[in-house]
C-alpha positions, 0 to 999 in steps of 0.5 A: 499147514496151520490148522486152527480147531475152533471146538463149539460147545468147548464147555459141554460134555462131549467135549470133556470126555471125546474130545479134551483128551483127544486132542492131547494126545494128539498133542502129545504125539506131535501130530497134526502140528502146528495146531491152535485150540479156540473156545467158543462159549456162551459164558466168560470162563477161562481155560484152565478151568475149562481144559482141566485135567489137560491144562497142562497139555494143551493150556499154552496152543488153547484159547477162549471166544465169548460168544452167543450164538444167537446172535450175528454180530458175535460172529464176525467177532469171531471170525476176527479173531480167527484171523484166518489166512490162507496158509491156514485152516479152520476146523470147527467142530459143532458141538452142540444140540442138533438142533441148532446145528444148521442156525451155528452152520447159517451164522457163520456163512454169513460171517464169512467165516466158510471159505474153500479152507474151512471144513465143518464137523457136524455130530449125529444126529442127521434129521429125525428121518427122512425129508429133516434129514434132506431139509438140514443136508440143504440148508448145510448147503447154503455157505457150505460144499460137500467137501467141506461137511464132515458129518461125524457117525464115530462108530466109524473111528472105533475098533471093529469099523477099522478092523472089519475095514482092515479085513475087507481090503485084504485079498488073501484073506476069506474075509475079503468076498464074503457073500453068502457063498459062504454066510450063513447070518450076520448079526451086529449088536450095540447094547448099553448096561447103563440106561439114559443118565443124565438125557432124558431129554435128549432120549425122549426126543430119539428114542435107540431107533435113531440115537443107534440103529439108524447110524452106527448100526446101520454103517457098520452093516455096511462095511460088511456087505459093501465089494472089498476096499483097496488099501490104496483107494480109501476115497472109493469107501463111502460110494461102497457103503451106499451101494451096500446100502442102497441093496437092503430092501426097507426093514418091514415092521411085522418083523421087528422087536421095540420094547422099554426097560422097566421104569424107564418112564419113572427115570425119565419123568414121563409116565407112558412113555412111548420112548424105545430103549429096545431095538431088534430089525430083521432085513435082507439084501437084494444084492445077489452076493447076499441073497437069503442071508438073514440079517440082524440089529438089535440096541438097547439100553439097561442091559447085561454088559455093554458091548458093540460086535458084529457077528459072521457065522458062515455056513460050515457051522464057524463064526467070526465074532468082530467086538470092540476093544477085544479086535485090532487094526493094523491101519492105524495106530491111534488112540481112539475113535475121536481121535481119529476122527480129529485126524482124518478131518483134519488132515482132509480125509473124509473115508470114515466119515457119512454123507449125504445120499448115505444118511438120507439111505437110511432114513428110508431104510427104517420110514415103514418102521419109523411110521408104524410105530408112530401110528402106533399108541399102544403101552411098549412091551418090558424088560427087565434091566440086565437081561442078555439081549439074545433074551429079550424074548418079546412078540414082535412091537407093530 
């Protein structure tokens, strides 16, 4: 089937750093043929300028469409330009600000770009709490059913997630039946050496809890806690992840750690900012298989190293550490997370994408912490840039 990939925000940072390199590799490898690309931009731009170093690979299959995302008539013109036939599919990638995604989905639907052969890909965040996430999900259902919606958490397409999935599907592996019988402690970490860089406005509205914990870390954790899944039954994976999340107690705010790296407020131009750049949370599961197993999720910016890792400490004193960039999976040989996201969406495989119930449940787990933090206006505790994640020795912030 001919795929027409429509990228809203093709001139943006995500497209330049992630989508275009991934598409270039997809085309070079001969995957997902035939494929054509329609880049959507508010401005009249040249294809070669947009594609940059990837023009040699992608220019022959790429054309541009000038669209004002706030004007319905432009979506009608886009529909005509796409000219989708019954034996073709449209994969629409919304690389747009979170606040605009639902509006774009509405306009697409109103213009008739929502037929059964249309798929819609969203980037996180999906709301900012349980209620807003629910509202966002309901809006996207106005014109698209759940089978058409692909909600991207690219951590589910990273090497650590692929390695965990492979181990949990291998009945011959001791990882297959992880439980309190063998596991002493579970830790999930995502640390960065960089600060907010050019994302100050976004980060001030989001913070580490919403940006990393709600989606990325809870999704990785669900792969550890879920019941095993066979490789020939990957369609069951979202339901198994959801069951793992459903078994988690809401986080107790008194066990949460919230902090901010020194001089963050000056960096973002907001003196006294209450936005956290470091979070550490302790969780517990009601699942009998995980009774009394401590679980910790930690993320932070301006720490000593860039690292995404899942650590499983065993009752015999040994441990397994799954580190991004150091683990491999034989499940597939795709180059990186965004290549995997695009290929799976084009092929209609939804197991690495986040479902609506998973999104809502993740927000519910964090609801008490969000409320507690929102009601506390004391200055945030601070840590020095370059601190090791495990050395942020600060008192819980309630």
